[in-house]
C-alpha positions as CSV (number, residue, x, y, z in Angstrom):
1,X,-0.1,14.0,53.2
2,X,-3.5,14.8,51.9
3,X,-4.2,18.5,52.1
4,X,-1.4,19.2,54.5
5,X,1.6,21.0,53.1
6,X,5.0,20.1,54.5
7,X,7.9,22.5,54.2
8,X,11.4,21.0,54.2
9,X,13.9,22.7,56.5
10,X,17.6,21.7,55.9
11,X,19.0,21.1,59.4
12,X,22.4,19.5,59.1
13,X,24.3,18.5,62.2
14,X,23.1,15.0,63.2
15,X,23.9,14.1,59.6
16,X,25.0,16.3,56.7
17,X,21.7,16.0,54.8
18,X,19.4,16.0,57.8
19,X,16.0,17.8,57.4
20,X,13.0,18.6,59.5
21,X,9.5,18.9,58.1
22,X,7.3,21.8,59.1
23,X,3.5,21.5,58.8
24,X,2.3,25.1,59.3
25,X,-1.4,24.1,59.0
26,X,-0.9,21.7,61.9
27,X,1.2,24.0,64.0
28,X,4.1,21.5,64.3
29,X,7.5,20.6,63.1
30,X,8.8,17.0,62.8
31,X,12.5,17.2,63.9
32,X,13.6,13.6,63.8
33,X,17.1,13.4,65.4
34,X,17.7,17.2,65.2
35,X,15.9,18.4,68.3
36,X,14.5,16.5,71.3
37,X,12.7,17.6,74.4
38,X,15.6,18.9,76.4
39,X,18.2,19.5,73.8
40,X,19.8,18.9,70.5
41,X,20.0,15.4,68.9
42,X,22.9,13.1,69.0
43,X,26.2,14.3,67.5
44,X,28.6,11.6,68.6
45,X,28.8,10.0,65.2
46,X,31.6,10.4,62.7
47,X,29.2,12.2,60.3
48,X,27.7,14.5,63.0
49,X,28.8,18.0,64.1
50,X,27.7,19.6,67.3
51,X,28.4,23.2,66.2
52,X,26.4,22.6,63.0
53,X,23.4,21.1,64.7
54,X,23.3,24.0,67.2
55,X,23.4,26.5,64.3
56,X,20.7,24.6,62.4
57,X,18.4,24.7,65.5
58,X,19.0,28.4,66.0
59,X,18.7,29.4,62.3
60,X,15.9,27.0,61.1
61,X,13.9,26.0,64.2
62,X,14.1,28.8,66.8
63,X,12.7,31.3,64.2
64,X,9.4,29.4,64.2
65,X,6.5,30.6,66.5
66,X,7.0,29.7,70.1
67,X,3.8,27.6,70.2
68,X,5.0,25.3,67.3
69,X,4.8,21.8,68.6
70,X,8.0,19.8,68.1
71,X,7.3,16.2,67.2
72,X,10.7,14.5,68.0
73,X,12.1,11.3,66.6
74,X,12.4,9.9,70.1
75,X,10.6,10.7,73.3
76,X,8.0,13.3,74.3
77,X,6.8,16.2,72.2
78,X,7.8,19.8,73.2
79,X,7.4,23.3,71.8
80,X,9.8,25.7,70.1
81,X,9.3,28.2,72.9
82,X,10.1,25.6,75.7
83,X,13.3,24.5,73.9
84,X,14.4,28.1,73.2
85,X,14.0,29.0,76.8
86,X,15.7,25.9,78.0
87,X,18.7,26.1,75.7
88,X,19.1,29.9,75.3
89,X,20.8,32.6,75.7
90,X,24.5,33.1,75.1
91,X,25.6,36.4,73.6
92,X,27.9,37.2,70.6
93,X,26.3,34.7,68.2
94,X,26.2,35.0,64.5
95,X,24.0,33.4,62.0
96,X,25.0,30.8,59.4
97,X,26.2,33.4,56.9
98,X,28.3,35.2,59.5
99,X,26.1,38.2,59.8
100,X,24.5,39.4,63.0
101,X,21.5,37.4,64.0
102,X,17.9,38.7,63.8
103,X,16.4,40.2,66.9
104,X,14.3,37.1,67.3
105,X,17.4,34.9,67.4
106,X,19.3,37.4,69.5
107,X,16.5,37.1,72.1
108,X,16.8,33.4,72.2
109,X,20.6,33.1,71.8
110,X,22.8,30.1,71.3
111,X,21.9,26.5,71.9
112,X,23.8,25.1,74.9
113,X,24.3,21.4,75.7
114,X,21.6,20.5,78.2
115,X,22.7,19.9,81.8
116,X,21.7,16.2,81.5
117,X,24.4,15.8,78.8
118,X,27.2,17.9,80.3
């Protein structure tokens, strides 16, 4: 994309090989079907996994700066900070490798299903 560098973030959950693209120079991340404004992407497919998408969001996206703009695959843009506040906290979480989460992730906590999807 010209002079813009994209970093690939493996974010399985919606699909096993799902990825997001971070553009640090632009201050945004393209999340496709992984994260929407108001919650995680769809996990109702046979190849989807709700626990895995929630882990991907916590481990790969919620560690980005709060002001990172989230360009979703559907609907309005949002920010990492907005989604972290909306979907956080739940205690006792562990990161993908099973170790204690970083303080940054502890502050934000676990992704919960948004009220609109409960």
